[in-house]
Structure formats: structure tokens, C-alpha cells
N, C-alpha and C positions, 0 to 999 in steps of 0.2 A: 503493500499499500504506500502511495506516495503521499508525503506530509513535507509542509513548509511553515516557516512562521512569518508574521508580518505584525506592524504595529497598529494597533486599533485604539483611538481614544487615549493615547499615551501610554499604553499596555501592549507588551508582547504577547501575541495570541498564536495558537496552532492551528493550521488548517490541515485537514484530512482529505484527501482525493479517494473516493470509493465508492461501492456499490450503493451504500445508503444515499449518497447525494444525487446519483443517478435515478434512485426508484423515487426520491423527493421531486424532482424535475418532471418524471413522468406523472406523478400525482398532481402536477400542475398542468400537465396536458403538453408537455414537452417531451416528444419520443426521443428515443436515443438517436433514430435515423435523422432526427431534425435539429439535433443540436448545433450544426454548422450552419445551417440556416438561421437559427435564432441568434447566433454570435455575429453574423454577418449582418442581419437585418436590423437588429436591436442591441448593438454591442453594449451599450451603458446598463440596460436592463439585465442583459445575460451575464454580463461580468459582475454586476452588483448580486444576482442571485447565486452565481457560482461561488462567489467568496463568501456569502452568508451561509450557505448550506455546507460549503467545505469546513467554514469554521466551527458551525454547530456540529458537525460530524466528529469532529474531534473531542468534544465535550460529552463524557456520559454516553458514547456510542450512540451519538446522534439526539441531542436535544435541541428542539427548535425553540425552546424559550431561553436558550443561553446568551443570545444576542439579539438586538432588534435589526432587522433588515435594513431600516433607514440609514443605521451606523454605516453601512457600507456603500451607501450614496456618497457619505461624506468622507469615507475613505477613499473612494476615487477621486472626489475632489481636491483631498488633501495631496494625494500623490501624483495625480494626473493619470490620464487614461493610459499613456503611452510610457508611463515610469518604468523602471525596472521591477519595482515593488508590484505593479499591476500585472505586468507582462508575466511575471514568475509565477503567479497564481495561474494564470489562463494556461500558461505552457504545462504546468504541472496537471491541471486538470484535463488537458487535451492529450498529453502523454499517458496520462492513466487510462483513457478511453482506448488510444492507440494499441497500449500493450495489452488490455483485458476485454476489448471487443471481441464478440463472436467473429470468427473469420467465415468469408464467403465459401459455403459449401459447393456451389457450382465451380468455383476457382479449383478445387481439388480433384473434380471428377476428369477423366480423360476422354 
């Protein structure tokens, strides 16, 4: 499982990228196959949601009450959307998906 740390409201917090976060996105109507579209079409909302869920995932194995989602909008504003800090989180999430996503069965057939 991929983890990283960031600063939120002046405190260092851990973020965990994993299945729990993906399931939470699905519960909000964002399918695994649509995450790239979500990131492209609405990057600020997508990054905020990914950061929020990844931070919650690191607390008590997934505690949606551990943080306020709005804090992550401020986190983006504080660091900047293209900052190393924000890009690190997005890359960690995307890398986790790339490593752990089911492979295309058709590609394995000859």
C-alpha cells in the first residue's frame, strides 16, 4: 500500500492510497474506469476528493469523520495545484491504481 505525508492545517498527516479510497469514490458514483476522466474534467474536485479520502484512509482504517473535506480545498489553495506537494499525492494515488488495477483479460488471450 502506498503512503505519503503532507501538511494540513499546520500538522503533518499521513495519506494512504488503497482499496478503501477507491470503494469510497465508487460509492460517490465515480467508477474506477472513470477516474482519469474525473481527474481531467474536474481536477480541483478530483484532487480534493482523492486527498481527503486518502487522509481518512490512513486513520483507523478509513474514518470519514477524521477530516473535513473542505480542509483539502484550502490545502490545494495553500500549496498550489501544481505544487510538488499536491502532485506527490496525485501521483501516489495514480501509481497505486496502476499497480493494483485488474489487468485486461483480453490482452492475455492469444
